[in-house]
C-alpha positions as CSV (number, residue, x, y, z in Angstrom):
1,M,132.7,23.7,88.3
2,F,129.1,23.8,87.2
3,I,130.2,24.5,83.6
4,L,131.0,20.8,83.4
5,G,127.4,20.0,84.3
6,L,126.1,22.1,81.4
7,F,128.6,21.5,78.6
8,W,130.3,18.1,79.3
9,K,127.9,15.3,78.5
10,K,129.8,12.8,80.6
11,T,129.0,14.6,83.9
12,T,126.7,12.6,86.2
13,N,124.4,13.8,88.9
14,N,126.4,12.1,91.6
15,A,129.7,13.7,90.4
16,A,128.1,17.2,90.4
17,I,126.8,16.7,93.9
18,W,130.1,15.3,95.2
19,G,131.9,18.2,93.5
20,A,129.7,20.8,95.1
21,L,130.0,19.1,98.6
22,L,133.8,18.7,98.3
23,S,134.5,22.2,97.1
24,I,133.9,23.6,100.6
25,P,136.5,21.4,102.4
26,I,138.9,21.9,99.5
27,A,138.6,25.7,99.7
28,L,139.0,25.6,103.5
29,L,142.1,23.3,103.2
30,L,143.7,25.7,100.7
31,K,142.8,28.7,102.8
32,Y,144.5,27.4,105.9
33,A,147.3,25.4,104.2
34,P,150.7,27.1,104.7
35,I,151.4,27.5,101.0
36,P,152.9,31.0,100.3
37,A,152.1,30.9,96.6
38,L,148.4,30.7,97.4
39,E,148.1,33.9,99.4
40,P,145.9,35.9,97.1
41,W,142.2,34.9,97.3
42,M,141.8,34.4,93.5
43,H,144.7,31.9,93.4
44,Q,142.9,29.8,96.1
45,M,139.6,29.9,94.4
46,G,141.1,29.1,91.0
47,L,142.9,26.1,92.4
48,T,139.7,25.1,94.3
49,A,137.8,25.2,91.0
50,V,140.4,23.1,89.1
51,I,140.6,20.5,91.9
52,T,136.8,20.3,92.1
53,M,136.6,19.9,88.3
54,L,139.1,17.1,88.5
55,V,136.9,15.4,91.3
56,I,133.9,15.7,89.0
57,I,135.7,14.3,86.0
58,V,137.1,11.3,88.0
59,I,133.8,10.4,89.6
60,S,132.0,10.7,86.2
61,Y,134.5,8.5,84.5
62,L,134.3,5.9,87.3
63,Q,130.5,5.9,87.3
64,N,129.8,5.9,83.5
65,K,133.0,4.2,82.4
66,G,133.7,7.0,79.9
67,Q,130.2,7.0,78.3
68,D,128.0,10.0,77.9
69,D,125.4,10.5,80.6
70,E,121.8,9.8,79.4
71,K,120.6,13.0,81.0
72,G,123.2,15.2,79.3
73,I,122.0,18.1,77.3
74,V,122.5,17.7,73.6
75,L,124.0,20.9,72.2
76,S,123.3,21.9,68.6
77,K,123.3,25.1,66.6
78,K,119.5,25.2,66.7
79,L,119.6,25.6,70.5
80,F,121.5,28.9,70.2
81,E,119.6,30.4,67.2
82,T,117.8,33.8,67.8
83,S,115.1,35.4,65.7
84,P,115.8,38.6,63.7
85,L,113.4,40.5,66.0
86,F,115.5,39.5,69.0
87,N,118.7,40.5,67.3
88,I,117.3,44.0,66.4
89,G,116.0,44.5,69.9
90,S,119.3,43.5,71.4
91,F,121.1,46.0,69.1
92,V,118.7,48.8,70.1
93,V,119.2,48.0,73.8
94,C,123.0,48.2,73.3
95,I,122.7,51.5,71.5
96,V,120.4,53.0,74.2
97,T,122.8,51.8,76.9
98,A,125.8,53.3,75.1
99,V,124.0,56.7,74.6
100,L,122.9,56.8,78.3
101,Y,126.4,55.9,79.4
102,C,127.9,58.7,77.3
103,L,125.3,61.2,78.6
104,F,125.7,60.5,82.2
105,W,129.5,59.8,82.4
């Protein structure tokens, strides 16, 4: 549900707050609703997440009339770039972790 707040520029603050607040009653409703197909816990939580995302989308569209929120994070390739030193260090950490895993398995 909070993925929308990070990666969907139309998400508003109010929609995120309402989504967080309404996720608890939605989860409780699905937990105690007599729906046999929702018996496993993961099915209930998955459906809760989908319904909560729909609530956030509807509130955001109603509030901003389909426009991007001015506080939205602008994503670009530059934001996800890493330095060569970081890449080498990450590779070394992965190799050390794999070696330790093999030794102690």
